[in-house]
FILUM-670940 format. One record per residue: residue in one letter; x, y, z of N, C-alpha, C in turn. Coordinates in nm, 2 decimals, decimal comma, padded with zeros to 4 digits. Atoms other than C-alpha are relative to their C-alpha. Layout:
! residues N
R residu   n.px   n.py   n.pz  ca.px  ca.py  ca.pz   c.px   c.py   c.pz
R      A      X      Y      Z      X      Y      Z      X      Y      Z
...
! end
This chain:
! residues 271
R residu   n.px   n.py   n.pz  ca.px  ca.py  ca.pz   c.px   c.py   c.pz
R      M  00,07  00,12 -00,03  08,29  01,39 -05,86  00,09 -00,12 -00,04
R      G -00,08  00,11  00,03  08,48  01,06 -05,84 -00,06 -00,10 -00,10
R      K  00,04  00,11  00,10  08,46  00,75 -06,06 -00,11 -00,07  00,06
R      A  00,11  00,08 -00,07  08,24  00,57 -05,80 -00,13  00,08 -00,01
R      G  00,12 -00,08  00,00  08,00  00,86 -05,80 -00,07  00,00 -00,14
R      K  00,05  00,00  00,14  07,97  00,86 -06,18 -00,07 -00,14 -00,03
R      Q  00,05  00,14  00,02  07,91  00,48 -06,18 -00,14 -00,01  00,07
R      S  00,13  00,00 -00,07  07,63  00,52 -05,92 -00,11  00,08 -00,07
R      D  00,10 -00,08  00,08  07,46  00,79 -06,13 -00,05 -00,07 -00,12
R      R  00,04  00,07  00,12  07,47  00,58 -06,44 -00,09 -00,12  00,03
R      A  00,09  00,11 -00,04  07,32  00,28 -06,25 -00,14  00,05  00,03
R      A  00,13 -00,05 -00,03  07,04  00,50 -06,12 -00,08  00,04 -00,12
R      K  00,07 -00,03  00,12  06,96  00,62 -06,47 -00,05 -00,12 -00,07
R      K  00,04  00,12  00,07  06,94  00,26 -06,60 -00,11 -00,07  00,07
R      E  00,11  00,07 -00,07  06,70  00,15 -06,33 -00,13  00,05 -00,05
R      P  00,13 -00,04  00,05  06,34  00,15 -06,44 -00,07  00,08  00,10
R      K  00,07 -00,09 -00,09  06,12  00,42 -06,30 -00,12 -00,08  00,06
R      V  00,11  00,07 -00,07  05,88  00,29 -06,04 -00,13  00,08 -00,01
R      E  00,13 -00,07  00,01  05,51  00,38 -06,08 -00,03  00,07  00,13
R      A  00,04 -00,08 -00,12  05,39  00,65 -05,84 -00,12 -00,06  00,07
R      A  00,11  00,06 -00,07  05,19  00,44 -05,61  00,05 -00,04  00,14
R      A -00,03  00,04 -00,14  05,19  00,37 -05,24  00,01 -00,15  00,01
R      A -00,01  00,15 -00,02  05,28  00,03 -05,10 -00,13 -00,06  00,02
R      A  00,13  00,06 -00,02  04,99 -00,20 -05,12 -00,01 -00,06  00,13
R      P  00,02  00,06 -00,13  04,84 -00,34 -04,81  00,08 -00,14  00,01
R      T -00,08  00,13 -00,02  05,05 -00,63 -04,67 -00,09 -00,12 -00,01
R      G  00,07  00,13  00,01  04,94 -00,98 -04,75 -00,06 -00,01 -00,14
R      S  00,06  00,03  00,13  04,78 -01,15 -05,05 -00,14  00,05 -00,01
R      L  00,13 -00,05  00,01  04,45 -01,06 -05,19 -00,10 -00,09  00,08
R      V  00,09  00,09 -00,08  04,29 -01,36 -05,01  00,01  00,04  00,14
R      E -00,01 -00,04 -00,14  04,43 -01,24 -04,68 -00,07  00,14  00,02
R      V  00,07 -00,12 -00,01  04,30 -00,89 -04,75 -00,15 -00,02  00,01
R      A  00,14  00,02  00,00  03,96 -01,02 -04,83 -00,05 -00,06  00,13
R      K  00,03  00,06 -00,13  03,96 -01,23 -04,51  00,00  00,10  00,11
R      A -00,01 -00,11 -00,10  04,06 -00,93 -04,31 -00,12  00,09 -00,01
R      V  00,12 -00,09  00,02  03,78 -00,72 -04,46 -00,13 -00,07  00,05
R      L  00,12  00,07 -00,04  03,52 -00,99 -04,39  00,00 -00,01  00,16
R      L -00,01  00,01 -00,14  03,64 -01,04 -04,03 -00,02  00,13  00,07
R      S  00,02 -00,13 -00,06  03,63 -00,67 -03,96 -00,14  00,06 -00,04
R      S  00,13 -00,05  00,04  03,28 -00,63 -04,11 -00,09  00,01  00,12
R      C  00,10 -00,02 -00,11  02,98 -00,53 -03,89 -00,06 -00,13  00,04
R      L  00,06  00,12 -00,03  02,82 -00,87 -03,91  00,09 -00,09  00,08
R      A -00,09  00,09 -00,07  03,13 -01,06 -03,80  00,04  00,05  00,14
R      Q -00,03 -00,05 -00,13  03,20 -00,82 -03,51 -00,11 -00,01  00,10
R      V  00,12  00,00 -00,09  02,85 -00,82 -03,37 -00,05 -00,14  00,02
R      A  00,05  00,13 -00,01  02,78 -01,19 -03,42  00,03 -00,06  00,14
R      P -00,02  00,06 -00,13  02,95 -01,29 -03,09 -00,09  00,05  00,11
R      K  00,09 -00,06 -00,10  02,71 -01,06 -02,90 -00,14 -00,05 -00,01
R      V  00,14  00,05  00,03  02,40 -01,23 -03,05 -00,05 -00,09  00,12
R      P  00,05  00,08 -00,11  02,37 -01,50 -02,77 -00,05  00,08  00,12
R      A  00,04 -00,08 -00,11  02,36 -01,24 -02,50 -00,13  00,08 -00,03
R      I  00,12 -00,07  00,04  02,10 -01,04 -02,69 -00,12 -00,09  00,00
R      I  00,11  00,10  00,00  01,89 -01,35 -02,73 -00,05 -00,03  00,14
R      E  00,04  00,03 -00,14  01,90 -01,41 -02,36 -00,08  00,12  00,06
R      E  00,08 -00,12 -00,05  01,77 -01,05 -02,30 -00,14 -00,01 -00,06
R      V  00,13  00,01  00,06  01,48 -01,12 -02,55 -00,08 -00,11  00,08
R      K  00,07  00,11 -00,07  01,40 -01,45 -02,36 -00,05  00,06  00,14
R      A  00,05 -00,06 -00,13  01,39 -01,25 -02,03 -00,12  00,09 -00,02
R      W  00,12 -00,09  00,03  01,15 -01,00 -02,19 -00,12 -00,09 -00,02
R      K  00,11  00,09  00,02  00,93 -01,29 -02,30 -00,05 -00,06  00,13
R      E  00,04  00,06 -00,13  00,93 -01,45 -01,95 -00,06  00,11  00,09
R      N  00,06 -00,11 -00,08  00,84 -01,11 -01,81 -00,14  00,04 -00,05
R      G  00,14 -00,03  00,05  00,51 -01,11 -02,00  00,01  00,11 -00,11
R      F -00,01 -00,10  00,11  00,64 -00,90 -02,29 -00,01  00,15  00,05
R      V  00,01 -00,13 -00,07  00,67 -00,60 -02,05  00,15  00,05  00,02
R      V -00,13 -00,05 -00,02  00,98 -00,38 -02,06  00,02  00,04  00,14
R      P -00,02 -00,04 -00,14  01,11 -00,35 -01,71  00,04  00,14  00,02
R      A -00,03 -00,14 -00,02  01,12  00,00 -01,58  00,13  00,02  00,07
R      A -00,13 -00,03 -00,07  01,45  00,15 -01,47 -00,03  00,03  00,14
R      P  00,02 -00,02 -00,14  01,49  00,15 -01,09  00,02  00,15  00,03
R      A  00,00 -00,14 -00,03  01,42  00,50 -00,95  00,12  00,02  00,10
R      A -00,11 -00,04 -00,09  01,72  00,66 -00,77 -00,06  00,06  00,12
R      E  00,05 -00,05 -00,12  01,67  00,72 -00,41  00,06  00,14  00,03
R      A -00,04 -00,13 -00,02  01,69  01,08 -00,30  00,10  00,00  00,12
R      K -00,10 -00,01 -00,11  02,01  01,14 -00,09  00,05  00,14  00,01
R      P -00,06 -00,13 -00,02  02,17  01,44  00,06  00,12  00,03 -00,09
R      A -00,11 -00,04  00,09  02,42  01,63 -00,15  00,14 -00,05  00,05
R      E -00,13  00,04 -00,05  02,71  01,54  00,09  00,02 -00,15 -00,03
R      E -00,01  00,15  00,03  02,64  01,16  00,05  00,03 -00,02 -00,15
R      K -00,02  00,02  00,14  02,63  01,20 -00,33  00,14  00,03 -00,03
R      E -00,14 -00,04  00,03  02,97  01,38 -00,33  00,09 -00,11  00,05
R      D -00,09  00,11 -00,05  03,12  01,10 -00,11 -00,01 -00,12 -00,09
R      E  00,02  00,11  00,09  02,98  00,84 -00,35  00,08  00,02 -00,12
R      T -00,07 -00,02  00,12  03,12  01,00 -00,65  00,15  00,01  00,01
R      N -00,14 -00,01 -00,02  03,46  01,05 -00,49  00,06 -00,13  00,04
R      D -00,05  00,12 -00,06  03,50  00,72 -00,31 -00,04 -00,13 -00,08
R      A  00,05  00,12  00,06  03,29  00,46 -00,50  00,06  00,00 -00,14
R      P -00,05  00,01  00,14  03,42  00,32 -00,83 -00,11  00,03 -00,10
R      A  00,09 -00,04  00,11  03,25  00,40 -01,16 -00,10 -00,12 -00,01
R      A  00,10  00,10  00,01  02,92  00,21 -01,19  00,00 -00,07 -00,14
R      A  00,00  00,08  00,12  02,91 -00,07 -01,45 -00,12  00,03 -00,08
R      T  00,12 -00,02  00,09  02,68 -00,02 -01,75 -00,09 -00,12  00,01
R      T  00,09  00,10  00,00  02,37 -00,22 -01,74 -00,01 -00,07 -00,14
R      P  00,02  00,06  00,14  02,28 -00,47 -02,03 -00,08  00,09 -00,09
R      A  00,09 -00,09  00,08  02,01 -00,23 -02,15  00,08  00,11 -00,06
R      E -00,08 -00,11  00,05  02,26  00,05 -02,18  00,10 -00,04 -00,10
R      S -00,09  00,05  00,10  02,51 -00,16 -02,36 -00,07 -00,03 -00,13
R      T  00,07  00,03  00,12  02,25 -00,28 -02,60 -00,05  00,12 -00,07
R      A  00,04 -00,12  00,06  02,13  00,07 -02,66  00,12  00,06 -00,07
R      S -00,12 -00,05  00,07  02,48  00,18 -02,74  00,04 -00,08 -00,13
R      L -00,02  00,08  00,12  02,51 -00,11 -02,98 -00,09  00,03 -00,11
R      F  00,10 -00,05  00,10  02,19  00,00 -03,15  00,04  00,13 -00,07
R      E -00,05 -00,13  00,05  02,33  00,35 -03,19  00,12 -00,02 -00,10
R      S -00,12  00,02  00,08  02,66  00,22 -03,33 -00,04 -00,07 -00,13
R      L  00,05  00,06  00,13  02,47  00,00 -03,59 -00,06  00,11 -00,09
R      G  00,06 -00,10  00,08  02,27  00,30 -03,70  00,10  00,10 -00,06
R      A -00,11 -00,09  00,05  02,59  00,51 -03,74  00,09 -00,06 -00,10
R      R -00,09  00,07  00,09  02,77  00,24 -03,93 -00,07 -00,04 -00,12
R      L  00,07  00,05  00,12  02,51  00,09 -04,16 -00,07  00,11 -00,07
R      T  00,06 -00,11  00,08  02,44  00,39 -04,38  00,00 -00,04 -00,14
R      Y  00,01  00,03  00,14  02,38  00,40 -04,75  00,14 -00,01 -00,06
R      F -00,14  00,01  00,05  02,76  00,45 -04,80  00,06 -00,14  00,04
R      N -00,06  00,12 -00,06  02,83  00,14 -04,59 -00,11 -00,10  00,04
R      G  00,12  00,09 -00,03  02,52 -00,08 -04,62  00,04 -00,14  00,04
R      L -00,04  00,14 -00,03  02,71 -00,41 -04,59  00,09  00,00  00,13
R      G -00,08 -00,01 -00,12  02,92 -00,28 -04,29  00,14 -00,05 -00,02
R      L -00,13  00,04  00,02  03,25 -00,36 -04,46  00,11  00,09  00,05
R      C -00,09 -00,10 -00,05  03,42 -00,04 -04,36 -00,02  00,03  00,15
R      S  00,01 -00,02 -00,14  03,49  00,06 -04,00 -00,11  00,10  00,04
R      S  00,10 -00,10 -00,03  03,25  00,35 -04,02 -00,05  00,06 -00,13
R      S  00,06 -00,07  00,12  03,03  00,55 -04,26  00,10  00,10 -00,05
R      D -00,09 -00,11  00,04  03,29  00,83 -04,27  00,12 -00,07 -00,07
R      A -00,11  00,07  00,07  03,57  00,57 -04,36 -00,05 -00,04 -00,14
R      A  00,05  00,04  00,13  03,35  00,44 -04,64 -00,01  00,11 -00,10
R      K  00,01 -00,12  00,09  03,28  00,79 -04,78  00,14  00,04 -00,04
R      E -00,14 -00,05  00,03  03,65  00,88 -04,76  00,06 -00,10 -00,10
R      A -00,06  00,09  00,10  03,74  00,56 -04,95 -00,06  00,02 -00,14
R      F  00,06 -00,03  00,13  03,49  00,64 -05,22  00,06  00,13 -00,06
R      L -00,06 -00,12  00,05  03,64  00,99 -05,25  00,14 -00,03 -00,05
R      N -00,14  00,03  00,04  03,99  00,84 -05,27  00,00 -00,07 -00,14
R      I  00,02  00,06  00,14  03,87  00,62 -05,57 -00,03  00,11 -00,10
R      K  00,04 -00,11  00,09  03,72  00,93 -05,73  00,12  00,08 -00,04
R      G -00,11 -00,08  00,03  04,05  01,11 -05,70  00,12 -00,08 -00,07
R      Q -00,11  00,08  00,07  04,26  00,83 -05,86  00,02  00,05 -00,14
R      E -00,04 -00,05  00,13  04,44  00,93 -06,18 -00,03 -00,11 -00,10
R      L  00,04  00,09  00,11  04,30  00,77 -06,50  00,11  00,01 -00,11
R      D -00,10  00,00  00,10  04,59  00,67 -06,73 -00,01 -00,12 -00,09
R      F  00,04  00,11  00,08  04,43  00,36 -06,89  00,11 -00,11  00,00
R      G -00,09  00,11 -00,01  04,69  00,12 -06,77  00,15  00,04  00,00
R      P -00,14 -00,03  00,00  05,07  00,11 -06,70  00,07 -00,04 -00,13
R      R -00,07  00,04  00,12  05,33  00,09 -06,97  00,06 -00,14  00,01
R      A -00,05  00,14  00,01  05,44 -00,25 -07,08  00,15  00,00  00,03
R      K -00,14  00,02 -00,03  05,78 -00,37 -06,96  00,05 -00,14 -00,04
R      R -00,05  00,13  00,04  06,01 -00,65 -07,07  00,00 -00,10  00,12
R      N  00,00  00,08 -00,11  06,04 -00,78 -06,72 -00,11  00,03  00,09
R      G  00,11 -00,02 -00,09  05,75 -00,84 -06,48 -00,13  00,03 -00,08
R      S  00,14 -00,03  00,05  05,38 -00,77 -06,53 -00,06  00,12  00,07
R      P  00,05 -00,12 -00,07  05,30 -00,41 -06,43 -00,15  00,00  00,00
R      G  00,15 -00,01  00,00  04,93 -00,45 -06,53 -00,05 -00,09  00,11
R      L  00,05  00,09 -00,11  04,88 -00,75 -06,30  00,03  00,06  00,13
R      D -00,04 -00,06 -00,13  05,07 -00,57 -06,02 -00,10  00,11  00,03
R      R  00,09 -00,11 -00,03  04,85 -00,27 -06,06 -00,14 -00,05  00,04
R      I  00,13  00,05 -00,03  04,53 -00,47 -06,06  00,00 -00,06  00,14
R      T -00,01  00,06 -00,14  04,64 -00,66 -05,74  00,00  00,11  00,10
R      T -00,01 -00,11 -00,10  04,73 -00,33 -05,57 -00,13  00,07  00,02
R      N  00,13 -00,07 -00,01  04,40 -00,16 -05,65 -00,10 -00,09  00,06
R      L  00,10  00,09 -00,07  04,20 -00,47 -05,55  00,02 -00,01  00,15
R      Q -00,03  00,00 -00,14  04,38 -00,48 -05,22 -00,05  00,12  00,07
R      A  00,03 -00,13 -00,07  04,33 -00,11 -05,15 -00,15  00,03 -00,01
R      N  00,14 -00,05  00,03  03,97 -00,07 -05,29 -00,10 -00,12  00,01
R      L  00,09  00,12  00,00  03,82 -00,42 -05,22 -00,14  00,03  00,06
R      P  00,13 -00,03 -00,05  03,53 -00,29 -05,00 -00,09  00,08 -00,10
R      Q  00,08 -00,08  00,09  03,43 -00,03 -05,25 -00,03 -00,07 -00,13
R      Y  00,04  00,08  00,11  03,44 -00,27 -05,54 -00,11 -00,10  00,03
R      V  00,12  00,08 -00,04  03,21 -00,50 -05,35 -00,13  00,09  00,01
R      Y  00,12 -00,09  00,00  02,98 -00,20 -05,30 -00,05  00,03 -00,14
R      V  00,04 -00,03  00,14  02,98 -00,13 -05,67 -00,08 -00,12 -00,05
R      L  00,08  00,12  00,04  02,87 -00,49 -05,73 -00,13 -00,01  00,07
R      F  00,12  00,00 -00,08  02,62 -00,46 -05,45 -00,11  00,10 -00,06
R      A  00,09 -00,10  00,07  02,47 -00,14 -05,62 -00,06 -00,06 -00,13
R      L  00,05  00,05  00,12  02,45 -00,32 -05,95 -00,10 -00,11  00,02
R      M  00,10  00,11 -00,03  02,27 -00,62 -05,79 -00,13  00,06  00,05
R      L  00,12 -00,06 -00,04  02,02 -00,38 -05,63 -00,08  00,05 -00,12
R      V  00,07 -00,06  00,12  01,94 -00,21 -05,96 -00,05 -00,12 -00,09
R      R  00,04  00,12  00,09  01,93 -00,55 -06,15 -00,12 -00,07  00,06
R      A  00,11  00,07 -00,06  01,70 -00,71 -05,89 -00,13  00,07 -00,01
R      F  00,12 -00,08  00,00  01,46 -00,42 -05,88 -00,06  00,03 -00,14
R      L  00,05 -00,04  00,14  01,44 -00,33 -06,25 -00,01 -00,11 -00,09
R      F -00,01  00,10  00,11  01,52 -00,64 -06,44 -00,05 -00,14  00,05
R      R  00,05  00,12 -00,05  01,40 -00,92 -06,21 -00,14  00,01  00,05
R      S  00,14 -00,02 -00,05  01,10 -00,81 -06,01  00,00  00,12  00,09
R      F  00,01 -00,11 -00,10  00,98 -00,51 -05,82 -00,01 -00,05  00,14
R      F  00,02  00,05 -00,13  00,92 -00,74 -05,53  00,12 -00,10  00,03
R      A -00,12  00,07 -00,03  01,28 -00,89 -05,53  00,04  00,03  00,15
R      C -00,03 -00,01 -00,14  01,40 -00,94 -05,17  00,11  00,10  00,03
R      L -00,11 -00,08 -00,04  01,73 -00,76 -05,18 -00,03  00,15  00,01
R      P  00,03 -00,14 -00,02  01,61 -00,40 -05,25 -00,09  00,03  00,12
R      W  00,09 -00,02 -00,11  01,33 -00,43 -05,00  00,07 -00,02  00,13
R      L -00,07  00,02 -00,12  01,55 -00,57 -04,73  00,10  00,11  00,03
R      F -00,10 -00,12 -00,02  01,81 -00,29 -04,79 -00,08  00,12  00,05
R      G  00,08 -00,11 -00,05  01,53 -00,04 -04,73 -00,05 -00,03  00,14
R      Y  00,04  00,04 -00,14  01,40 -00,23 -04,42  00,12  00,02  00,10
R      Q -00,11 -00,02 -00,09  01,75 -00,22 -04,28  00,02  00,14  00,05
R      F -00,01 -00,14 -00,03  01,76  00,16 -04,29 -00,12  00,03  00,09
R      L  00,12 -00,04 -00,08  01,40  00,18 -04,15  00,01 -00,05  00,14
R      S -00,01  00,06 -00,13  01,48 -00,05 -03,86  00,10  00,08  00,09
R      L -00,10 -00,07 -00,07  01,78  00,16 -03,76 -00,04  00,15  00,01
R      L  00,04 -00,14  00,00  01,62  00,50 -03,83 -00,11  00,03  00,10
R      L  00,10 -00,02 -00,09  01,32  00,45 -03,61  00,05  00,02  00,14
R      P -00,05 -00,02 -00,14  01,38  00,59 -03,26 -00,04 -00,10  00,10
R      L  00,03  00,10 -00,11  01,37  00,39 -02,94 -00,12  00,04  00,07
R      T  00,12 -00,05 -00,06  01,09  00,61 -02,81 -00,11  00,03 -00,10
R      N  00,12 -00,02  00,08  00,75  00,70 -02,94  00,03  00,12 -00,10
R      L  00,00 -00,11  00,09  00,71  00,92 -03,25 -00,11  00,10  00,03
R      E  00,10 -00,10 -00,04  00,54  01,25 -03,18 -00,11  00,00 -00,11
R      K  00,10 -00,01  00,11  00,36  01,24 -03,52 -00,09 -00,12 -00,01
R      V  00,08  00,13  00,00  00,25  00,88 -03,48  00,00 -00,06  00,14
R      P  00,00  00,05 -00,14  00,17  00,82 -03,11 -00,06 -00,13  00,01
R      Q  00,07  00,13 -00,01 -00,03  00,51 -03,20  00,10 -00,12  00,00
R      V -00,11  00,11  00,01  00,30  00,31 -03,26  00,07  00,00  00,13
R      P -00,07  00,01 -00,13  00,42  00,20 -02,92  00,14 -00,05  00,00
R      L -00,14  00,05  00,02  00,79  00,19 -02,99  00,07 -00,02  00,14
R      E -00,06  00,01 -00,13  00,88  00,23 -02,62 -00,03 -00,14  00,07
R      K  00,04  00,13 -00,05  00,71 -00,11 -02,55  00,09 -00,11 -00,05
R      V -00,09  00,10  00,06  00,97 -00,29 -02,77  00,14  00,02  00,06
R      P -00,14 -00,02 -00,06  01,30 -00,35 -02,58  00,10  00,02 -00,11
R      V -00,11 -00,03  00,10  01,62 -00,24 -02,74  00,06 -00,13 -00,05
R      S -00,05  00,12  00,04  01,74 -00,60 -02,75 -00,07 -00,06 -00,12
R      V  00,08  00,05  00,12  01,45 -00,69 -02,99  00,03  00,08 -00,12
R      R -00,03 -00,09  00,12  01,53 -00,39 -03,21  00,13 -00,04 -00,06
R      V -00,14  00,04  00,05  01,90 -00,49 -03,23 -00,01 -00,13 -00,07
R      L  00,01  00,13  00,06  01,81 -00,85 -03,30 -00,07  00,00 -00,13
R      V  00,07 -00,01  00,12  01,57 -00,76 -03,57  00,09  00,07 -00,11
R      S -00,08 -00,07  00,09  01,81 -00,52 -03,73  00,12 -00,09 -00,05
R      L -00,11  00,09  00,04  02,09 -00,78 -03,73 -00,05 -00,11 -00,09
R      L  00,06  00,10  00,09  01,85 -01,04 -03,88 -00,02  00,05 -00,14
R      I  00,01 -00,06  00,13  01,77 -00,80 -04,16  00,13  00,02 -00,07
R      H -00,13 -00,02  00,06  02,13 -00,72 -04,21  00,06 -00,13 -00,05
R      G -00,04  00,13  00,05  02,21 -01,09 -04,24 -00,07 -00,04 -00,12
R      L  00,07  00,04  00,12  01,94 -01,14 -04,49  00,04  00,09 -00,12
R      V -00,06 -00,08  00,10  02,08 -00,85 -04,69  00,12 -00,06 -00,06
R      W -00,12  00,07  00,05  02,41 -01,03 -04,71 -00,04 -00,13 -00,08
R      F  00,04  00,13  00,07  02,24 -01,36 -04,80 -00,05  00,02 -00,14
R      F  00,06 -00,02  00,13  02,03 -01,22 -05,08  00,10  00,08 -00,10
R      F -00,11 -00,06  00,08  02,33 -01,01 -05,21  00,08 -00,11 -00,07
R      L -00,08  00,11  00,05  02,53 -01,33 -05,25 -00,09 -00,09 -00,09
R      Y  00,09  00,08  00,08  02,22 -01,51 -05,39 -00,02  00,07 -00,14
R      E  00,02 -00,07  00,13  02,17 -01,24 -05,66  00,13  00,00 -00,08
R      A -00,13 -00,01  00,08  02,54 -01,21 -05,75  00,05 -00,14 -00,05
R      V -00,06  00,14  00,03  02,63 -01,59 -05,75 -00,10 -00,08 -00,08
R      W  00,10  00,10  00,05  02,30 -01,77 -05,83 -00,09  00,06 -00,11
R      K  00,10 -00,05  00,09  02,07 -01,54 -06,02  00,05  00,07 -00,12
R      T -00,06 -00,06  00,12  02,31 -01,38 -06,26  00,05 -00,11 -00,09
R      Y -00,04  00,10  00,10  02,38 -01,57 -06,58  00,15  00,01 -00,02
R      F -00,14  00,01  00,02  02,73 -01,67 -06,68  00,05  00,12 -00,08
R      F -00,04 -00,11  00,08  02,75 -01,40 -06,95 -00,02  00,13  00,06
R      E  00,01 -00,12 -00,08  02,64 -01,14 -06,70  00,12  00,02  00,09
R      K -00,11 -00,01 -00,09  02,92 -01,23 -06,46  00,13  00,06 -00,07
R      I -00,12 -00,04  00,07  03,18 -01,16 -06,73  00,01  00,16  00,00
R      P -00,01 -00,15  00,00  03,10 -00,78 -06,77  00,00  00,05  00,14
R      L  00,00 -00,05 -00,14  03,03 -00,74 -06,39  00,14 -00,01  00,05
R      V -00,14  00,01 -00,04  03,38 -00,87 -06,31  00,09  00,08 -00,08
R      G -00,09 -00,08  00,09  03,53 -00,70 -06,61  00,00  00,15  00,03
R      I  00,01 -00,15 -00,04  03,41 -00,35 -06,49  00,10  00,02  00,11
R      I -00,09 -00,01 -00,12  03,60 -00,40 -06,16  00,14 -00,02 -00,04
R      M -00,13  00,03  00,04  03,90 -00,55 -06,32  00,06  00,11 -00,09
R      Y -00,05 -00,10  00,09  03,93 -00,28 -06,59  00,03  00,13  00,08
R      H -00,02 -00,12 -00,08  03,89  00,00 -06,33  00,13 -00,01  00,08
R      S -00,13  00,02 -00,07  04,17 -00,15 -06,12  00,12  00,00 -00,09
R      Y -00,12  00,00  00,10  04,39 -00,17 -06,43  00,02  00,14 -00,05
R      A -00,01 -00,13  00,07  04,31  00,18 -06,57  00,03  00,11  00,09
R      V -00,03 -00,12 -00,09  04,36  00,40 -06,26  00,13 -00,03  00,07
R      R -00,12  00,01 -00,07  04,68  00,47 -06,09 -00,02 -00,01  00,15
R      P  00,02  00,01 -00,14  04,70  00,36 -05,73  00,03  00,13  00,08
R      T -00,03 -00,13 -00,07  04,68  00,65 -05,49  00,10 -00,02  00,11
R      E -00,11  00,01 -00,11  04,97  00,71 -05,25 -00,07  00,01  00,13
R      G  00,05  00,00 -00,14  04,88  00,63 -04,89 -00,13 -00,06  00,02
R      V  00,13  00,07 -00,02  04,56  00,44 -04,96  00,02 -00,13  00,06
R      K  00,00  00,13 -00,06  04,50  00,14 -04,74 -00,14 -00,06 -00,01
R      A  00,13  00,07  00,00  04,23 -00,12 -04,73 -00,08  00,05  00,12
R      Q  00,08 -00,05 -00,12  03,95  00,01 -04,51 -00,05 -00,12  00,07
! end
């Protein structure tokens, strides 16, 4: 081995060891928080609300009667084959698009992803499992140069921001229900959100007295979005306004200490 090779080996030994962590998501913490909020369910569905309101107005003008789907005319089999081969694909009707939106809301706004911060319920569950699998080492070693503790906190906050928000959300649910009032709005609205999305669009066999089929899908979607918006409002109300100053310190401290005490997982990105 030449002289140049020995010098390179010595330089490599002198370099400080880098902590085993994946590269943090690009951008500052503010940019990551903005990206998470813009990709939330409420922000993505909000532009569709005016069209849904127009469907509700049309239902009201129709005398609160759900228009029946037009019956397809019986045609010979040869004509049907020609139509399927020659004619372009039929565009989806507003009712079909609204129904698909209702199904997507029900699949996304689960108890793992009640605020809709993650792209799907499976993504939220996987992110929680990633946090569970992080190694606990109670903080990085101190160094003369730089601030490894602050760097680790920033990296974990960027990677786990939606899940940290959900931890705060769960604490607000428990606090509002047990320590404020059994009739606090946040826990009840959280339950109403699930109820509005779990009820089917057609009648229930066990409860035929409830005419669910008479309520258009646009109304169901609008009500679910309204409840979801109220969940967000009362979550911020509980966290910012109803908690005392000395409560905010341990609430923030729990999240900050966890982001400091666990080693960032390689390959984890902000959901």
